[in-house]
C-alpha positions as CSV (number, residue, x, y, z in Angstrom):
1,X,6.3,21.0,5.0
2,X,2.3,21.9,3.8
3,X,1.7,25.6,5.0
4,X,-1.7,26.3,5.0
5,X,-1.5,30.1,5.8
6,X,-3.0,31.1,2.5
7,X,-6.1,28.5,2.3
8,X,-9.3,30.0,1.2
9,X,-7.4,33.2,-0.9
10,X,-8.8,33.4,-4.0
11,X,-6.1,34.0,-7.1
12,X,-6.3,33.9,-10.8
13,X,-3.9,33.1,-13.6
14,X,-1.2,35.1,-14.5
15,X,-0.6,33.4,-18.4
16,X,-1.5,29.9,-19.6
17,X,-0.4,27.4,-17.5
18,X,-0.7,23.9,-19.0
19,X,-1.8,20.9,-16.6
20,X,-1.3,17.0,-16.4
21,X,-5.1,17.8,-15.7
22,X,-5.7,20.6,-18.7
23,X,-4.9,23.7,-19.7
24,X,-5.7,26.9,-17.4
25,X,-6.1,29.9,-20.0
26,X,-5.1,33.4,-18.0
27,X,-7.5,34.9,-15.9
28,X,-8.6,31.2,-14.5
29,X,-9.7,31.9,-11.1
30,X,-9.3,29.3,-7.8
31,X,-8.9,28.5,-4.2
32,X,-6.1,28.3,-2.6
33,X,-5.9,25.0,-0.7
34,X,-2.0,24.6,0.7
35,X,1.6,24.9,0.0
36,X,3.7,22.8,-0.5
37,X,7.7,23.2,-0.2
38,X,9.7,20.3,-2.5
39,X,13.2,20.0,-3.3
40,X,13.6,23.8,-2.4
41,X,10.5,24.9,-4.8
42,X,7.3,25.7,-3.2
43,X,4.1,24.3,-5.3
44,X,0.6,25.6,-4.4
45,X,-2.6,23.5,-4.8
46,X,-5.2,25.3,-5.6
47,X,-8.8,23.7,-6.5
48,X,-10.1,25.6,-9.9
49,X,-13.6,26.7,-10.7
50,X,-13.5,24.7,-13.5
51,X,-13.4,21.8,-10.8
52,X,-10.1,20.3,-10.8
53,X,-7.3,20.6,-8.3
54,X,-3.5,20.9,-9.7
55,X,-0.5,22.2,-8.2
56,X,1.2,25.8,-9.5
57,X,4.3,27.8,-8.9
58,X,3.9,30.8,-7.3
59,X,4.8,32.8,-10.4
60,X,2.1,31.7,-12.6
61,X,-0.9,32.8,-10.1
62,X,-1.7,36.0,-7.9
63,X,-3.6,36.6,-4.9
64,X,-7.0,38.5,-5.2
65,X,-6.4,42.2,-4.0
66,X,-8.9,42.1,-1.3
67,X,-6.4,39.4,0.5
68,X,-3.8,41.5,0.1
69,X,-5.1,45.0,1.0
70,X,-3.3,46.8,-2.1
71,X,-3.2,45.8,-5.6
72,X,-2.7,42.0,-6.4
73,X,1.2,40.6,-6.9
74,X,2.3,37.2,-7.3
75,X,1.8,34.8,-4.4
76,X,5.9,34.3,-4.0
77,X,6.4,37.6,-3.3
78,X,3.8,37.9,-0.7
79,X,5.0,34.5,0.9
80,X,8.6,35.5,1.2
81,X,7.4,38.8,2.8
82,X,5.3,36.7,5.8
83,X,7.7,34.2,6.6
84,X,10.9,36.7,6.5
85,X,8.2,39.2,8.5
């Protein structure tokens, strides 16, 4: 299932993330395109400021504070609250 609830949210990597299209250093910025749940896992497709679009796991990124209204937190935490609420 594709979830576009957080489309357009800005995010950044929490640590170095290795992807099939190249490495994303800690602090790399991008924009959430959509979230996808597959085989019990959540993947988030992000269009990175470097020009590539690759999926990451929720614990690899943080949503920028302006989208949360408080300190940045891993997207997985904000998604679990959004889905349960």
